[in-house]
C-alpha positions as CSV (number, residue, x, y, z in Angstrom):
1,M,13.0,-14.6,-8.9
2,S,11.7,-11.3,-9.8
3,R,9.5,-8.8,-7.8
4,L,5.9,-7.5,-7.6
5,L,4.7,-4.6,-7.2
6,T,1.5,-2.6,-5.7
7,A,1.0,1.5,-6.4
8,A,-1.7,2.9,-5.3
9,R,-2.8,6.3,-5.5
10,A,-5.3,7.5,-2.5
11,A,-6.9,11.2,-1.8
12,V,-7.9,11.0,2.1
13,R,-10.9,12.7,3.0
14,P,-11.0,15.5,4.9
15,G,-10.1,15.8,8.5
16,C,-8.9,12.1,8.2
17,E,-5.3,12.1,7.2
18,A,-4.1,12.1,11.0
19,E,-5.8,8.3,11.3
20,F,-5.1,7.5,7.7
21,E,-1.3,8.2,8.6
22,A,-1.5,6.1,11.9
23,V,-3.0,3.1,10.2
24,L,-0.5,3.3,7.5
25,A,2.3,2.9,10.1
26,A,0.3,0.1,11.2
27,R,0.2,-1.4,7.6
28,G,4.0,-0.6,6.8
29,R,4.9,-3.0,10.2
30,A,2.5,-5.7,8.9
31,A,3.8,-5.7,5.7
32,D,7.4,-5.9,7.2
33,A,6.2,-8.7,9.4
34,A,5.0,-10.3,5.9
35,G,8.3,-10.1,4.6
36,R,7.4,-7.3,2.2
37,R,8.3,-3.6,1.4
38,F,6.6,-0.9,1.9
39,W,6.9,2.9,1.1
40,V,4.2,5.8,1.1
41,F,4.5,9.1,-0.4
42,R,2.5,12.2,0.3
43,S,1.6,14.9,-2.1
44,R,3.3,18.3,-1.3
45,D,0.1,20.0,-1.4
46,G,-1.4,17.2,1.1
47,G,-4.4,15.0,1.1
48,E,-3.3,12.4,-1.9
49,Y,-0.9,9.4,-0.8
50,L,0.9,6.9,-3.2
51,V,1.2,3.7,-1.5
52,F,3.9,1.0,-2.7
53,T,4.0,-2.5,-1.1
54,E,6.7,-4.9,-2.9
55,W,7.4,-8.4,-2.5
56,A,9.3,-11.4,-3.9
57,D,7.6,-13.7,-6.7
58,G,6.6,-16.9,-5.6
59,S,5.8,-15.9,-1.9
60,A,2.2,-15.2,-1.0
61,D,0.4,-12.7,-3.4
62,A,-2.6,-12.2,-0.8
63,P,-2.1,-10.0,2.1
64,S,-2.0,-11.3,5.5
65,P,-5.2,-11.3,7.4
66,E,-3.6,-8.3,9.7
67,E,-2.3,-6.6,6.0
68,A,-6.7,-6.9,4.8
69,E,-8.0,-5.6,8.1
70,L,-5.5,-2.7,7.7
71,D,-6.5,-2.1,4.2
72,A,-10.2,-2.2,5.1
73,R,-9.7,0.5,7.6
74,L,-7.6,2.9,5.3
75,R,-10.4,2.2,2.0
76,R,-12.6,3.7,5.0
77,L,-10.5,6.8,5.1
78,A,-9.6,7.3,1.7
79,D,-10.6,7.4,-1.9
80,F,-8.0,4.7,-3.8
81,A,-7.9,4.6,-7.5
82,P,-9.5,1.8,-9.4
83,D,-6.4,0.2,-10.0
84,A,-5.2,-0.1,-6.5
85,D,-4.8,-3.7,-6.4
86,R,-3.1,-4.1,-9.9
87,I,0.1,-6.2,-9.5
88,W,3.0,-5.0,-11.4
89,Q,6.2,-7.5,-11.8
90,E,9.6,-6.5,-12.5
91,T,10.7,-6.2,-16.0
92,K,14.5,-7.4,-16.4
93,L,16.3,-4.8,-19.2
94,R,19.1,-6.0,-21.4
């Protein structure tokens, strides 16, 4: 079974970084509870983040209601790249 991934770039609005990180922490806990992996990377310059979510193909693609609510909160705090919801599929190289 292959894995699926989303990779979202977010530019956090000025003054919202602490709240954004708090919501990311809650989002990570919700992802763990749903059996997903969750990673966050912050730009060394601050203000920009890369947010990754990974899950097994064949499990639910849609976020849980809790994940969806947290995602909506994150979108109020930051501007996400237009392709933030694109799903990437693992490719086995031979």
